[in-house]
N, C-alpha and C positions, 0 to 999 in steps of 0.2 A: 504494500500500500504506500502511495506517495506520501512523503513526509515534508512538511514545509521547510524551506531554507530561510535565512534571515530576511531576504527580500519579501518572500510570501508573508511572513509573520508581521513584518513592519507594515506592509500594505493593509492587512486586515485590522491591525491595531489602530493605525492612523485613520482608516475609514470609519471605524466605530467612534473614535474621538471626534472626527469631523461631524458626523451625524448628530452626536450629542450636542455640539454647539449649535447646529442648524435647528434642532428641535427646540432648544431653549430659546433661540431667537423667535421661532414661530409662536411658541406659547406666550412670549412677552409681547407679541404683536409687532415685532420688528421686521418680519417678512410676511408677505401676504399668503393666502391659501393657494393661489395659483403658483407663486414662487416655490412654495414648500412642496407642492404636488410632485414636481419633477424630482426633487431631492429625495422625498420619501419612496417614490417608486423605484429609484435606482438602488435603494436599500431594502427592497422587498416588502414595503409596507403599503397595504391597501386599506381603504376605508370601506368597511362592509356594513351590513344591515344593522348589527347590534354593537359592533366594536371593531377596532382595527384588526387586520389579519396580517401576520408576518410570515412570509415564505422564506425558508432557509434552503440554501443550495446543498445538494448532496451530489457532488460530481460523479457522474456515471454510476450512481447508486451505491457507492462504497462508503461504509462507516466502520469505525472500530468501537470496542466496548466502552472506552473512555468517553467518546462522543455520545453514545447512546445514554450513558449515565448523565451526561450534561443535559440532554434533552429531557430526561426524567426530572431533573432538578428544575429546569425552566418551567416545565408543566406544573410543578407544585408551587413554585415561588411566584410565577408571573401569569399563569393561565388557570384553567379550571381542571387541572390534574389529567390532561390528556393532550395528545397531538394527533395530526392527521397526515398520512402518507399519500402522495399524489401520483398520478399517472406519469409524471416526468421524474419520478424517483426522488422528489424533494419532500420536505417536511413543512407543514403549516401549523401555526398556532392561531386559534380563532378568537381569543379573548385577551390579548395583551392590552395594557393601558399605554396610551401614546407616550406619556412622559417616562415610562419605564422601558420602552423599546431600545434606547441607546444602551441601557444596562444589560439587556438581553444580548445585544450585539457584542458587548465587551465580554460577556460570559462565553459566547460562541468563539470569539477570537482566541480565548485561552485554550481551546481544544482544536485549533486549526479548522474552524468553521466560520461561515459568514452568510450574509444575505445579499451580497453584491450581484447586481444584474439578474435577479430573479423576477423582475418585472420591468416595465418600461419598454421603449422602442430601441432595444439593444440586443446583442447576442446573448441568449439565455444559456442556462445550464446544459452542457453537453451530456447526452444520454447514451447508454449502450446496452448490450446484452447482459442480463442479470446472471447468466451462467458463464460469463467471460473468464477464460483461464482454466476452466474445469470441464467444459462440455466436450463430448466425444466427437462432435462434428466440426470442431474448430480448425480453421486454416492457420490462424495466428491470433494471439491474445490482442484484442483491440485497445486495452486500457492504457498502455503507454502512449498511443496516439491520441486517445481522449484527453490525457493529461497535457500533452503538447498543445492540443487545440484549446484546452481550458486556459492555459497560460497565455496563449496568443489572443484569445478573446477578451480576457479580463482587462477592463478599462482601456480597450483599444481606442486611441484618440480619434481615429478617422471614422469609426463606426459608432460613436457615442450616441448619436441621434439619428437612427435609421428611419425610413418611412414607417416601419412597424416592427414588431418583435421578430426575432430570427432564431431558428432552432436547428441544431445539428445533431444527428445521431450516427453512431459508428457501430458496425457489426463485423465480427471476424469469423463467423460460422456459416455453414451452408444453410442452416435454418435461421431465417430472420426473426429474432425475438425482440428486436428493437424498433419495429415499425418504421424502418428507415425510408420506406416509400411514401410516408406521410409527413416528412420533415422538409423544411426549406432546402436543406442539403442532407442527403444520405450518403454515407461513406461505407463501402464494403471492401474488406480485404479479399483479394482474388489472386489467382495465379494466371500468368500469361502462357502462351504456347511453349515458351522456353522453360517453364517451371519457376519463374521468378515471381515473387510476391509483391503486389502493388495494390492500387486502389481502383475500384469502379466508383465513379461519382454520379449521383443522381441530383436533380435539381427541380424545384417547383412543386414539391408535394405539400400537402397541408390539409387540415380538417376545417372545423368551424362551419360557417354558413355556406361556404363554397368548397366542399371537399374535392381534392384533386390528387391523383396518383402521380408521384414524381417520375421524371423521365431521365434516362441515361444521357448525360452530357459528355462524359469521358469514360469510354469502356475500360481503359487501362491508363493509370497514372503512376509514374515512378514515385517511390516513397519520398525521395528528396524534394519533390515538387508539391507535397501536400499543402503546406501553408500558402505558398505563392498562388496555387490554383484556387484555393478557398478565398484568398484575398481578392483575386481577380473577379470572382463571382460577386463578392460583397461590394466591390467598387462599382460594378455595372448596376447592381440593384440600388445602391445608394444614389447613383446619378440619375437613373431612369424610373425608379419606383415612384408610384403616385403618392403625393402628400396632401392632395386636395380631398380625398375620400378614404377614410380609414378602412372601409369595407373592401376597397380595391387596392389597398396599399401593400399587400403581401407579395412576395416574389412569385408566388404561384400565378397571380393575375398578370404580372409582367411577362412571365414566360408564356402563358397562354395567349395573351394578346399580341405579343411580338412574334411568337412562334419559336420553337426550339432552335431551328437552324439560324435564324437571325441572332437570337440571344447568344448562341454558342459562338458565332463569329465575333460578337462584341467581347465576349469573355476571352477568347483566344488572342485577340489583338491586345487586350489589356495585359494578359498573362505574359506574353512575350516581352512586354516592356519591363516587367518587374521580377520575373522568375529567377534571374541570376543573382538578385540581391536578397532573396529570401529562401535560400536552399536549406534543407535540413541535412546536416552532416550525419554520416554514419556514427560518429562518436556521440552526437547528441541523442540519437535514437537508442544506441546501446546503453548510454547512461540512464535514459528513462526506463528502458527495459529492466535495468538493475533494480529499479524501485518496485518492481512487481515480480520478484523472484518467488517461486513456489514455496510454501511453508515446509516444515520438516516432517514430511509424511513418514509414517512408520513402515518399514519394510515388512513384507509378508502379512500385511493387515488382512488380506483376504482369506487367511487360513483359519480364522476364528469360525467355529461352527455354531456359536450361540445365536447369531443373527437368523439363520435358517430355522433353528429350533424354536425360537420365540415366535416366528411367523406361523409355524405349524401349530403351536400350542395356544396362540392368542389371535383369533380372527380379526379383532379390532385393530391390533397392531399391524397385521398383514394388510388390511385395507388402507391404513394410513401410509404404509410403505409404498403401496401401489399408486396412490394418488398424490401424495405429498413429498415424495422424494424423486430425484432424477439421477440418471447414470453419471458416473464420474470417470474421468480419463485415467485415474489412478486406481488400480485394483484394490478392493477392500474399503473404498470410500464411496460416499454418496452425498449429493446436495440435498438438504432438507428444507422444505418450505414451511414457514410459519404462517398459517392462515389467519389473516385479519378480517375474516368473513364469518365469524360465529353468528348463528341465527339471530341473536338478540343484541348485536352490536352494529353500529354504523360502519359500513365498509371502509377500511383504511384507517380506522381510529385505534389508538393504543393508549392505555392509561400509564401513569407514572410508575405504578407498581409493576405492570407488565414490562415496561422499558428497563427498569432496574434488574428484574429477574432475567430478561433476555441478555443483558450485558454479562451477567454472571454465567449464564449458559454458554454464551459465545466464548468466554475465556476457558470454560471447562471442556467444551466439545469442538470448537471450530476456530482455533488459533486467534481468538479475540476479534473476529471479523464478522460483520453483518452486512447484508445487501438488501436494498429495496428494489422492487420490481415494478414493471409498467402496469401490473394489475393490482397494485396497492397491497401487496403482501411483502414478507421478508424472507430471506434465505440465509441459512448457515451453509456455506458452499463446500466445506471440507470436514465432513463428519465420518468418523470410522463406523463401518457397519456394526462393529461390536458394541458401539455406544448408542446406537439408534433406539434400542428399546428403552434404556434409561432416559434418554432425551425425550422420547415420545411421552413417557409417563409424566414428566415434569411440564412439558408443553400442554398436555391435556389438562393438568391441574390449573394452568393459566388461561384456559379457553383459547389456546393458540394452535390446537391440533385438529380442528374440524377437517375431516378428510374430503375436501371438496375442491382442491386445486384443479382448474381446468374444467369444472363442471358448471351447471346452470346456476348454482348459488354462489359461485366465485365471481360475483358481479362487480364490475367497475361502477362506481357511483360518486358523483360530485356532491358537494354539500348542499347544493340546490337552494331553494327559497328559505331554508332554515337559517342560512348564514349569508349567502352571496347576494350582493346588491344588484347583480346583473341578471339573476335568475327570474324566470317567468313562472316556474312551478317547483314544487317540492320533489325531492329525490329520495331522501333517507326514509321517510315514512312509506313510500311505495316499495322500496327495497325490502323493508321489514315485512310488509304484507305479503310480498311474493315469497319470501323465505318461510313465512308461517304456512303458506299453502303448500310449499314443497318441503315438508318435514320428514319425508320418507327417504332415508339415505339409499336404500336399495333401488328405489325408483330413480333417484338422482344419478346413481352410478350406472343404471341401465341406459339412461339417456346418453351418457358419455360426454364427449367433448362438445361443449356448447357455451359460447361466451355471450353474456348479456352485458351491454354497456348502456348506462342511463345518465342523461344529463338534464339539468333544469333550464338550460338555455342553449342558444345556437353556437356558443363559442367553442364547443368541442372539447372541453377539458376532460370529459369522460369518454371521448372517442366513440360517441354513439353511432357515427356514420359507418364505422367499420366493425361494429358488433355483429356476430352471427344473428343476434336479435338486438336491434337498437331501439332505445326508448328516449324520445325527446319531449320534454315538457314545453308547452306553448300556452300563451294566454289568449283566452277567447272571452272578450268582454268582461274581464275581471274574474274569470273562472279558469281553473287549471284543467287542461286537456293534454293528451299525449299522443304524439305521432309514432308509429311503429315502422321499422324497416327490417328487412330480412336479407341475409346473404352477404353481409360485409365481412371483410377480413383484412388484417394489417400484417399478415405474414407473407410468405413467398408469393403466393397467388393472390396478390392484393386486389381487393374489390370494395366498392362503395355499395352499401346496402340499398335495396330497392324499397321504396315506400309501399307499405301494404295497402293503404287506403286512407280514408278520413281519420282524423284524430279521434281517440276514444276518451270518454269521460274518466276522471280520476278513479271513481269507484268501480270501473270496468277494466282497469289495466291488468290486474291479477288474473281475472277471468280470461282476458285475451291471451295472456302468456300461457296459462294452463291449457287453453284450447289449441294453441299453436303446438305445444308439446304433445298433446294428445293426437293431433293429426300426424305428427312425425312418428310417434310410436306405432300407430296403426298402419302407416303407409310406407315405412322404410323397407329397404331391402336388407338382406342379411349383412350384418357388419357395416351398414351404411351410416356414416356420420350425418348429423343434422345439416352441416354445410353442404356435404355432397348431395343430400336429398334436395335441398333448395336449388342447387345448380342443375339437378336432373329434371325436376318437375316444375320449377318456377314458383311463384308466390300464389298462384290461383287457388290450389287446394286449401291453403291456409286462409286466404282471404274469404273464400266462400263460407268457412266455418266461423271465423271471427266475427263477421258482420251479419251473421244469421240472427235476425231479430234484435240486432244491436242498436243502441242509441249512440249516435256519433255526431261530431261537429260537421257542419256544412262548409267544407273548405277544399 
């Protein structure tokens, strides 16, 4: 895991001190609300419905136990005893007091954390595959390149005020677990015909009110040119991206309206002007790779027979292993998911007690490291198979072992109308109602791989456009209604969900979801996943049943 040097630490310390002075000036009336808005946004502070919301950066989803304990402390000292993990692998606090936010930033700086560029029209937190470095389908660990990008993006003077926010995702595996096709820039580690590893670059992806799948702008890029090529893309966007209409200001609109060919020509011309001055040396890449050396795995860890015995003797443990662990490239180890989707808990939320306990478990079982995922869960990436049974028992006691990773109750859910000032409809309550209706784990496991993504507004924080089932809250004359989409995916075969029909009333959402699931169960082929069935039959069989005698909005 990357460790701050003196420059990194000085930066976050001085940034926290600077924002403390700015906040004091605002509270004294020395700077206006408009002046303060830009300052607070660049430090991750939003003004929400009930209180400020502070978003904390978790670069490429990587945390250590000391940082998790600090989050627990902040939750107790400055919030209401919990925090929220987001789809961009970050952490949010929903109840801080404005005057105390600078103190929170100082606490974060003490453990090499910050909230810099987690909001505003700037380059946001770089995200990646939550199984980076341990997955069996990996070409190369993407985290060193994520860190190089993080350092390049942080307070980049030329791109401090972009037309709109800008997001980069990096993947090093054959299976895209980082939704790279729905980012402003997607970076894939690939091999060329000569067997050399470089990057395939995608551009113009995005979600929100205009979801667009990114396009390949550079099929193969040498590693040394990574930063120069990204900089060229950013320069063209900064020059030509629209600033007169925030809904058309993202790079996806620029690429769509200009066409990939023309956009690519502009980027290539700019790149050739700057690439020799921004090369990544092999020494710098190697030095960064040294920050991500594998932990001290035990040899012959796969010889322990207790793991198999426990599964045979305890069906509940076997079920958890099947759904909540993933294969590891080191024999005798597995990656273990911590489900933040217990039936009676808001998706993605963790209490201070859980955070403290997870920090202890990470030290005991996973080399002190914790990762956040795009689906609002956590991972211990390096757990010995021999330790999984003991870990499972303790996670179960913490309500972090619901065996539902990748299932219908592993829902992505934004805070919605309960907290967000942008939301048109609630999300947390609807998710709870769906969970209550789907309380049979055998049924959930029989349904298999099915991703529900639910958002209370068009902004796409919950990735509703790419859910196998997407749920979008909309306002209809002061009443909450919900549009449903089917067939979306953010993985290799990326797809934007197709709208099922008119929006359904709030009290009919759960019934619509259970109807969709019932149609799938009755009409699927042997071993056919939900997404495969939707691709085979289309949405009509589902639409016919959902709107059978249904009350819906005329839209």
